C-alpha positions in Angstrom: 0.0 0.0 0.0 1.1 3.6 -0.6 1.4 6.6 1.8 0.4 10.1 0.9 3.3 12.5 0.6 3.3 16.2 1.3 4.0 18.8 -1.4 5.7 21.5 0.6 5.9 24.1 -2.2 2.2 23.8 -2.9 1.3 23.7 0.8 3.2 26.9 1.5 1.9 28.6 -1.6 -1.7 28.0 -0.4 -1.1 29.5 3.0 -3.2 32.7 3.6 -1.2 35.8 2.7 -1.1 38.9 5.0 -3.3 41.9 4.4 -2.4 43.8 7.7 0.7 44.6 9.7 -0.3 42.1 12.4 -0.6 39.3 9.9 2.7 40.1 8.3 4.4 39.7 11.7 2.8 36.3 12.3 5.8 34.2 11.2 7.9 36.2 13.8 5.2 35.7 16.4 5.3 31.9 15.8 9.1 31.9 16.5 8.6 33.9 19.7 5.8 31.5 20.8 8.1 28.5 20.1 10.7 30.2 22.3 8.2 30.6 25.1 7.2 26.9 24.9 10.9 25.9 25.1 11.4 28.1 28.2 8.4 26.6 30.0 9.5 23.1 29.1 12.9 23.8 30.7 12.1 25.9 33.7 8.4 25.0 34.3 7.2 27.0 37.4 10.2 29.3 37.3 9.8 30.0 33.6 8.7 33.6 34.1 11.4 34.4 36.5 14.4 32.6 34.7 13.4 32.6 31.1 14.8 35.1 28.6 14.0 35.8 25.0 16.0 38.2 22.9 14.8 39.6 19.6 17.2 41.5 17.3 15.9 43.5 14.4 18.4 45.0 12.0 17.7 47.2 8.9 14.0 47.5 9.7 12.2 48.9 6.7 14.7 47.4 4.2 12.7 44.4 3.3 15.3 42.6 1.1 18.2 42.8 3.6 16.4 43.0 6.9 17.6 40.5 9.5 15.6 39.1 12.5 16.9 36.9 15.3 14.8 35.2 18.0 17.0 33.7 20.7 15.9 31.9 23.9 17.4 30.0 26.9 14.9 27.2 26.6 15.3 23.5 26.5 16.8 23.4 23.0 16.0 21.4 19.9 16.6 17.8 21.3 15.8 14.7 19.3 12.1 14.6 20.2 11.5 18.2 19.4 13.6 18.0 16.2 11.6 15.0 15.0 8.4 17.0 15.7 9.9 19.9 13.7 10.3 17.6 10.8 6.7 16.6 10.7 4.3 19.0 8.9 1.1 19.6 10.9 2.5 17.9 13.9 0.3 17.6 17.0 3.4 17.7 19.3 2.2 20.9 21.1 -1.5 20.4 20.4 -2.3 20.4 24.2 -0.7 23.9 24.4 -2.6 25.3 21.4 0.1 24.5 18.9 -1.1 24.1 15.3 2.1 22.6 13.9 2.3 24.9 10.9 4.2 28.0 12.3 7.4 27.1 10.5 5.6 26.9 7.2 4.9 30.6 7.5 8.6 31.1 8.0 9.2 29.5 4.6 6.5 31.6 3.0 7.8 34.9 4.4 11.6 34.8 4.5 14.4 34.1 2.0 16.9 32.5 4.4 16.2 30.7 7.7 19.0 29.4 9.9 18.3 27.4 13.1 21.0 26.9 15.7 20.4 25.1 19.0 22.2 23.7 22.0 20.4 21.0 24.0 21.0 18.2 26.5 23.2 17.9 29.6 26.4 19.7 30.5 27.6 22.0 27.7 25.0 20.3 25.5 25.0 19.1 22.0 24.7 21.4 19.1 22.2 21.2 16.2 22.2 23.7 13.4 20.7 23.7 9.9 19.3 25.8 7.2 15.5 25.6 6.6 14.9 25.9 2.8 11.7 26.2 0.7 12.0 23.4 -1.9 10.4 20.1 -2.9 12.8 17.9 -0.9 15.4 18.1 1.8 14.0 21.3 3.3 16.3 20.8 6.3 19.8 21.3 4.9 23.3 21.3 6.4 24.4 24.8 7.5 27.9 25.4 6.2 29.0 28.0 8.7 27.7 27.0 12.1 28.4 29.5 14.9 26.5 29.4 18.1 26.4 33.0 19.4 25.1 32.3 22.9 26.1 30.5 26.0 24.2 27.7 27.6 21.1 25.8 26.3 18.7 27.4 24.0 17.8 28.0 20.4 18.3 30.9 17.9 16.3 31.3 14.7 17.6 33.8 12.2 15.5 35.2 9.3 17.2 37.1 6.5 15.3 39.1 3.9 11.6 39.0 3.1 10.7 36.7 0.2 7.0 37.1 -0.6 5.5 40.3 -2.0 2.5 40.6 0.4 4.9 40.3 3.3 7.1 43.0 1.8 4.0 45.2 1.5 2.8 44.8 5.0 5.8 44.1 7.2 6.1 47.2 9.4 8.7 49.7 8.2 8.9 51.8 11.4 9.9 50.9 15.0 6.7 52.3 16.6 4.5 50.3 14.3 6.5 47.1 14.9 6.3 47.5 18.7 2.6 48.4 18.6 1.6 45.2 16.9 4.1 43.1 18.8 2.7 44.5 22.1 -0.9 44.0 21.0 -0.3 40.3 20.1 1.3 39.3 23.4 -0.5 41.9 25.6 -2.5 39.2 27.4 0.7 37.5 28.6 2.3 40.9 29.5 -0.8 42.0 31.5 -1.3 38.7 33.2 2.4 38.5 34.1 2.9 35.0 32.6 5.6 36.0 30.1 9.3 35.5 30.5 11.4 38.6 29.9 11.6 39.6 26.3 14.1 42.2 25.0 13.4 43.7 21.6 16.4 45.4 20.1 15.5 47.4 17.0 18.6 48.8 15.3 20.3 49.3 18.6 17.4 50.6 20.7 16.2 48.2 23.4 12.7 47.7 24.8 12.1 45.3 27.7 8.9 43.4 28.2 6.6 42.7 30.0 8.0 45.6 32.2 7.2 48.1 29.5 3.5 47.1 29.7 3.2 46.1 33.4 4.3 49.5 34.5 1.2 50.9 32.9 -1.2 48.8 35.0 -2.9 50.6 37.8 -5.1 47.8 39.0 -5.6 44.1 38.1 -9.0 42.6 38.8 -9.6 39.0 39.9 -10.7 36.9 36.9 -14.5 36.6 36.4 -15.9 33.3 35.0 -19.4 32.6 34.0 -21.4 30.2 31.8 -22.9 31.8 28.6 -26.0 30.4 27.0 -24.5 31.1 23.6 -20.7 30.7 24.0 -20.2 28.3 26.9 -17.7 28.9 29.6 -16.1 32.4 29.5 -13.5 34.0 31.6 -12.4 37.7 31.6 -9.5 39.3 33.5 -9.6 43.1 33.6 -6.8 45.7 34.0 -7.1 49.4 34.6 -4.2 51.0 32.7 -2.6 54.2 31.9 -4.0 55.6 28.6 -0.5 54.8 27.0 -1.5 51.1 27.1 -3.9 51.9 24.2 -1.4 54.0 22.3 -1.6 53.1 18.6 -4.9 51.2 19.1 -8.2 52.4 17.8 -10.2 53.6 20.8 -9.3 53.7 24.5 -10.9 50.6 26.1 -10.0 47.2 24.7 -11.2 43.6 24.8 -8.6 41.1 23.8 -10.0 37.8 22.4 -7.6 35.0 23.1 -7.1 31.6 21.7 -4.8 29.2 23.5 -3.5 32.0 25.6 -2.5 34.3 22.6 -4.3 37.4 21.4 -6.1 36.8 18.1 -8.3 39.9 17.9 -8.4 43.2 19.9 -11.7 45.1 19.8 -12.4 48.6 21.0 -15.4 48.8 23.3 -15.8 52.6 24.0 -19.3 52.7 22.5 -20.4 49.6 24.3 -19.1 50.7 27.6 -20.5 54.2 27.2 -17.4 55.8 28.6 -14.2 56.8 26.9 -12.0 57.0 30.0 -12.0 55.0 33.3 -11.6 56.6 36.8 -9.4 55.1 39.5 -7.9 56.7 42.5 -7.0 60.3 41.6 -7.0 59.7 37.9 -9.9 60.1 35.5 -8.1 59.5 32.2 -7.4 55.8 32.4 -8.5 52.9 30.2 -9.5 49.2 30.7 -8.0 46.2 29.0 -9.8 42.9 29.3 -8.4 39.5 28.3 -11.1 36.9 27.3 -10.5 33.2 27.5 -13.0 30.6 26.2 -12.9 27.1 24.9 -15.4 28.4 22.2 -12.6 30.7 20.9 -9.8 28.0 21.2 -11.8 25.6 19.0 -12.4 28.2 16.3 -9.1 29.9 15.6 -7.5 29.6 12.2 -4.2 27.7 11.8 -2.2 30.9 11.7 -3.9 32.3 14.8 -4.6 35.5 12.8 -8.5 35.3 12.9 -11.4 33.3 14.3 -13.5 31.1 12.1 -16.6 32.7 13.5 -19.1 34.9 11.8 -18.7 38.6 12.5 -22.2 38.8 14.0 -21.3 36.2 16.5 -18.1 37.9 17.5 -20.0 41.1 18.0 -22.5 39.3 20.3 -19.7 37.7 22.3 -17.9 41.1 22.7 -21.1 42.7 23.8 -21.7 40.0 26.4 -18.2 40.4 27.7 -18.6 44.2 27.8 -21.9 43.9 29.7 -20.2 41.7 32.3 -17.4 44.3 32.7 -20.1 47.0 33.2 -22.0 44.9 35.8 -18.9 44.0 37.8 -15.5 45.7 37.2 -16.9 49.2 36.4 -20.2 49.0 38.2 -20.0 52.3 40.1 -18.8 54.4 37.3 -21.3 52.9 34.9 -24.1 53.7 37.4 -23.0 57.3 37.4 -22.9 57.4 33.6 -26.5 56.0 33.4 -27.7 58.9 35.6 -25.9 61.4 33.4 -27.2 59.8 30.2 -30.8 59.8 31.5 -30.5 63.5 32.3 -29.1 64.3 28.9 -31.8 62.3 27.2 -34.5 64.3 29.2 -33.0 67.5 27.9 -32.9 66.1 24.4 -36.6 65.2 24.5 -37.5 68.7 25.8 -35.8 70.2 22.7 -36.8 67.5 20.2 -40.2 66.1 21.4 -40.8 64.4 18.1 -38.6 61.5 19.4 -40.7 61.1 22.5 -42.7 58.1 21.1 -42.0 55.7 24.0 -41.0 55.8 27.7 -37.4 57.0 28.4 -36.2 53.6 29.6 -37.3 51.8 26.5 -35.9 54.5 24.3 -32.5 54.5 26.0 -32.4 50.7 25.7 -33.0 50.9 22.0 -29.9 53.1 21.4 -26.2 52.2 21.6 -25.1 52.5 25.2 -22.5 55.0 24.2 -25.1 57.4 22.7 -25.1 60.4 25.1 -25.6 63.6 23.0 -28.4 65.0 20.8 -26.9 63.8 17.5 -26.3 60.3 18.9 -29.7 60.1 20.4 -31.3 61.2 17.1 -29.2 58.7 15.1 -30.2 55.9 17.4 -34.0 56.7 17.3 -34.6 58.0 13.7 -34.6 54.5 12.2 -37.0 53.2 14.8 -39.2 56.3 14.3 -39.3 55.8 10.5 -40.0 52.0 11.0 -42.9 52.8 13.3 -44.3 55.3 10.9 -44.1 52.9 8.0 -45.8 50.2 10.0 -48.6 52.6 11.0 -49.0 53.7 7.3 -49.3 50.0 6.2 -51.9 49.4 8.9 -53.8 52.5 7.9 -53.8 51.4 4.2 -55.0 48.0 5.1 -57.9 49.5 7.2 -58.9 51.8 4.3 -59.0 48.8 2.0 -61.2 46.7 4.4 -63.4 49.4 5.8 -66.1 49.1 3.1 -66.5 45.4 3.7 -65.7 45.1 7.4 -68.3 44.3 9.9 -68.0 46.8 12.8 -69.7 44.3 15.0 -66.3 42.6 14.9 -64.7 43.9 18.1 -61.1 43.1 17.0 -61.4 45.2 13.8 -63.0 48.1 15.6 -60.2 48.0 18.2 -57.6 48.0 15.4 -59.1 51.1 13.9 -59.2 52.9 17.2 -55.6 51.8 18.0 -54.3 53.1 14.6 -56.2 56.3 14.9 -54.7 57.0 18.3 -51.3 56.2 17.1 -51.7 58.7 14.3 -53.0 61.3 16.8 -49.9 60.7 19.0 -47.6 61.1 16.0 -49.3 64.4 15.1 -48.9 65.6 18.7 -45.2 64.9 18.6 -44.8 66.7 15.3 -46.7 69.6 16.6 -44.6 69.7 19.8 -41.4 69.7 17.7 -42.7 72.5 15.6 -43.7 74.5 18.6 -40.4 74.0 20.5 -38.6 75.4 17.5 -40.8 78.5 17.3 -40.5 79.0 21.0 -36.7 79.1 20.8 -36.8 81.6 18.0 -39.1 83.9 19.9 -37.1 83.6 23.1 -33.9 84.4 21.1 -35.5 87.5 19.7 -36.7 88.5 23.2 -33.1 88.4 24.3 -31.8 90.4 21.4 -34.4 93.1 21.9 -33.6 93.4 25.6 -30.0 93.7 24.6 -30.9 96.6 22.2 -32.7 98.4 25.0 -29.5 98.4 27.0 -27.3 99.7 24.2 -29.8 102.2 23.0 -29.3 104.0 19.7 -25.6 103.2 19.6 -24.4 101.9 16.3 -24.2 98.1 16.6 -24.1 96.3 13.2 -23.5 93.0 15.0 -26.8 93.1 16.7 -28.6 94.5 13.7 -27.4 91.8 11.4 -28.2 89.1 13.9 -31.8 90.2 14.3 -32.2 90.4 10.5 -30.6 87.0 9.9 -32.9 85.3 12.4 -36.0 86.5 10.6 -34.5 85.9 7.2 -31.0 85.3 5.8 -29.4 88.4 4.4 -27.9 89.0 1.0 -29.8 86.2 -0.7 -32.4 85.7 -3.4 -34.3 82.5 -2.8 -34.8 81.8 -6.5 -31.1 81.5 -6.9 -30.4 77.8 -7.3 -26.9 78.4 -5.8 -28.5 79.7 -2.6 -31.0 77.0 -1.8 -30.2 77.2 1.9 -31.3 80.8 1.8 -35.0 79.7 1.5 -34.9 78.7 5.2 -36.4 81.6 7.2 -38.7 82.5 10.1 -40.9 85.1 8.4 -43.9 83.7 10.3 -42.9 86.1 13.1 -44.0 89.0 10.8 -47.0 87.3 9.2 -48.2 83.7 9.3 -48.9 83.8 5.6 -45.2 84.0 5.1 -44.5 80.6 6.7 -44.1 78.8 3.4 -42.7 81.7 1.4 -40.3 80.4 -1.2 -39.7 83.3 -3.5 -38.2 86.4 -1.9 -35.3 88.8 -2.0 -33.6 89.7 1.3 -31.3 92.8 1.5 -30.5 92.7 -2.2 -30.3 95.7 -4.6 -33.4 95.9 -6.8 -31.2 95.6 -9.9 -30.3 92.1 -8.7 -34.0 91.2 -8.5 -35.6 93.0 -11.4 -34.8 92.2 -15.0 -33.4 95.2 -17.0 -33.2 97.6 -14.0 -30.2 99.5 -12.6 -31.7 100.7 -9.2 -29.4 100.8 -6.2 -32.4 100.7 -3.8 -32.1 97.9 -1.2 -35.3 97.0 0.6 -34.8 94.6 3.5 -37.3 92.1 2.2 -39.7 91.7 -0.7 -41.9 88.7 -1.3 -43.5 88.1 -4.6 -45.0 84.7 -4.6 -45.9 82.3 -1.8 -46.5 78.6 -2.2 -49.8 78.9 -0.3 -50.1 82.6 0.4 -50.4 85.7 -1.6 -49.6 84.5 -5.2 -51.7 82.5 -7.6 -51.1 78.8 -7.5 -52.2 76.6 -10.5 -54.2 73.6 -9.6 -52.1 71.4 -11.9 -48.7 72.6 -10.8 -48.6 70.6 -7.5 -48.4 73.8 -5.3 -45.9 75.6 -7.5 -46.5 79.3 -8.2 -48.3 80.0 -11.5 -45.8 82.0 -13.4 -48.2 82.3 -16.4 -50.2 85.0 -14.5 -48.7 88.4 -13.5 -48.1 89.0 -9.8 -51.0 90.9 -8.3 -49.9 91.0 -4.7 -46.5 91.7 -3.2 -45.2 92.1 0.3 -42.4 94.5 1.3 -40.8 94.4 4.7 -38.4 97.1 6.0 -36.6 96.3 9.2 -35.3 99.3 11.2 -32.8 99.0 13.9 -34.6 98.5 17.3 -34.5 101.7 19.5 -33.3 103.8 16.5 -34.1 107.5 17.2 -32.3 109.3 14.3 -34.5 109.8 11.2 -33.6 113.4 10.4 -32.4 112.9 6.8 -34.7 113.1 3.8 -33.9 109.6 2.7 -35.0 108.4 6.2 -38.6 109.3 5.5 -40.3 105.9 5.8 -43.2 106.7 3.5 -41.0 108.1 0.7 -38.7 105.1 1.0 -41.5 102.6 0.6 -43.0 104.6 -2.3 -39.6 104.4 -4.1 -39.5 100.6 -3.7 -43.1 100.4 -5.1 -42.3 102.6 -8.0 -39.4 100.5 -9.1 -41.3 97.2 -8.7 -44.5 98.2 -10.6 -44.6 97.1 -14.2 -41.2 95.5 -13.7 -40.2 91.9 -14.3 -38.9 89.6 -11.6 -36.6 86.7 -12.3 -38.3 83.7 -10.7 -37.6 79.9 -10.4 -35.6 78.4 -13.3 -34.8 82.0 -14.4 -38.4 82.5 -15.7 -39.5 86.1 -15.9 -42.7 86.9 -14.0 -44.5 90.2 -14.7 -45.7 92.5 -11.9 -49.2 94.0 -12.6 -49.5 97.8 -12.8 -52.3 97.6 -10.2 -50.5 95.2 -7.9 -51.5 95.5 -4.3 -48.5 96.1 -2.0 -48.6 95.0 1.6 -45.8 97.0 3.3 -44.6 96.4 6.8 -42.1 98.5 8.6 -40.7 97.0 11.8 -39.4 100.0 13.9 -39.7 101.4 17.4 -41.7 104.7 17.3 -39.2 106.8 19.2 -37.1 109.9 18.5 -37.6 111.5 15.1 -40.1 108.8 14.1 -42.7 110.1 16.5 -43.1 113.3 14.6 -42.7 111.7 11.2 -45.7 109.4 11.7 -47.8 111.7 13.8 -50.4 112.1 11.1 -50.8 108.4 10.5 -53.7 106.3 11.8 -53.1 104.4 15.0 -53.6 100.7 15.2 -56.4 99.5 17.5 -54.0 98.9 20.3 -52.5 102.4 19.9 -49.0 101.1 19.6 -48.6 100.8 15.8 -49.4 103.1 12.8 -50.8 102.4 9.3 -51.5 104.4 6.2 -53.5 103.4 3.1 -51.9 104.0 -0.2 -53.9 106.0 -2.7 -53.5 107.7 -6.0 -51.3 105.6 -8.3 -50.6 102.9 -5.8 -52.7 100.2 -4.1 -52.1 98.7 -0.7 -51.0 99.9 2.8 -48.0 100.7 5.0 -48.0 99.3 8.5 -45.5 100.2 11.2 -45.1 97.5 13.9 -43.0 98.1 16.9 -40.4 95.4 17.7 -41.9 94.5 21.1 -45.3 94.2 19.5 -44.0 92.1 16.7 -42.6 89.5 19.2 -45.7 89.8 21.5 -48.1 89.3 18.6 -46.1 86.2 17.5 -46.3 84.8 21.1 -50.1 85.4 21.1 -50.6 83.7 17.7 -48.7 80.7 18.9 -50.1 80.6 22.4 -52.6 77.9 21.7 -50.1 75.4 20.4 -47.6 76.4 23.1 -50.1 75.6 25.7 -51.0 72.3 24.1 -47.4 71.3 24.2 -47.0 72.4 27.8 -44.6 75.2 26.9 -44.3 78.9 27.9 -41.8 81.7 27.9 -38.8 80.7 29.9 -37.3 83.6 31.9 -34.4 81.5 33.1 -33.5 80.4 29.6 -33.8 84.0 28.4 -31.5 85.1 31.2 -28.9 82.5 30.3 -29.0 83.5 26.6 -28.7 87.1 27.6 -25.6 86.3 29.6 -24.0 84.4 26.7 -24.9 87.1 24.2 -23.4 89.8 26.4 -20.2 87.7 26.7 -20.0 87.1 23.0 -20.6 90.7 22.1 -17.9 91.7 24.7 -15.5 89.2 23.2 -16.1 90.5 19.7 -15.6 94.2 20.8 -12.3 93.2 22.5 
């Protein structure tokens, strides 16, 4: 009968090739692990104390000529161990997690491999050979033997990188080399079960595990439990200086081990909810946790570079481990974080009530535990919100389809209709609350700015003036300009509710930039010429778009005067004359609308003109002949002669108060009112910002 033979060249060629720094270092890691095994075989319980491994790296970054040496004072390559070395896929170290393929990775990665060893009693016997990638006699005589160390032990020397993917991914810099080396053996270093390892990179030495152990502030007792999904699990935690995570993504790390060696390291900042750990007088520490499990040991690939486990399962395992850390090792700090997170969520809901579609505890459980600010809360809930709305819509459509044929004596169908209707009502309430909260904030902000104006008086303050104008409507924009789409966002409802959905307006732009074939330098604060559902004509077949086939027969002009302004002594400061000039330029003109279409303004167009100004100083005399509004605070004048329409003067305080009154019903429905404390806080911030700008 025949025996199957091994094709070494083909076997090596089919080994997985590296695609990361850590994978490119795997052949070196295999040599270091062999050295550790040899030390424990020789010294047993004293291995950590008496064992030594020296790693020399010369010409790092020069792939073709780089030299690596791994030297140990272990048991040496005796007859038994040498015979095991000569068997591919040997199970000699299977009970220690050995896969028996590590030296095949050597052949794949390096051009030249020389092994020298002293073993046995007394001065020991010497064994040296060259390990060569070829079809036969891979173990060849080494022509220039030279044991460079005293006593028992083994040295493996690698010269030059052979395979392209190893050339591409083998670290070129010292800090990268050390980062991945430390990460791979960090569990041994943290747990204190590694012999001393000295890494010499081009003359600079680094001693382990001391380099890592000095960063440990506290080591926890190992915690073991039985998992329903993953069997027996054990985790050992370490609170460390933040330097322990240097070069790693994130601060807090979970190291997934197989056979005592780190295979994967996963950041868990988001799962923990905290980015830094507190201990003693320090609040900028991190936690590293080493996870052992037979489940992981049985599912690591032959190169120990990855687990043969679906990513979804690894995420579940990492989450379970992190939850255990939160429940035990970091219980006190996590409890404090939960309180802080609940308070932040409460503030978030007050500002964005549209997300308040379930009780706080359920909502917080739905989101990643690390979500702790408005953007993260919204990101965590928006998908759920959309999903609920879609389900509700489907239910609603099904009910509409069945309602003609359904028997309302059927209690279950009637209950379904009522349930869906109530859900729709609740959704409407949340949308209304969100709308009202935003309006409330705008009105409170305007309150603050006007109070600030009362303090500075008539002093020239362009910062405040521009701020007030920009809140109501962005300045220097024409909303029909496709390059200024964001400019369509405004809060003109403060002036008149009909302006809520205004989409075509010009704000603080010269008329020659608005009118076709016009060279006027006049600059009204705001003109509005068509409104989606307001003053302009809307064609039934245009889906709410303004009907540009008809001339504009109504326009709105708004002029914003600086609050508390007293000086109107120049001719051009006459409000009536200023408004009439605007009207004269606009009448019979052509306005460039959406898509650069020209829209004609009718000669008998009605102009609704609003002037927002405080009636103080020179303005008192200027409008003394005007008609008072019913409340006695404002003034108005009807246009006659060649013009149609009216001019209304609204004082700033009345503008804000009227807006509050118009929105009072919805504010009350949402349980909201003016917030003196919030206004006081905004006043303080505004004062500080204005002071900082003047400095």
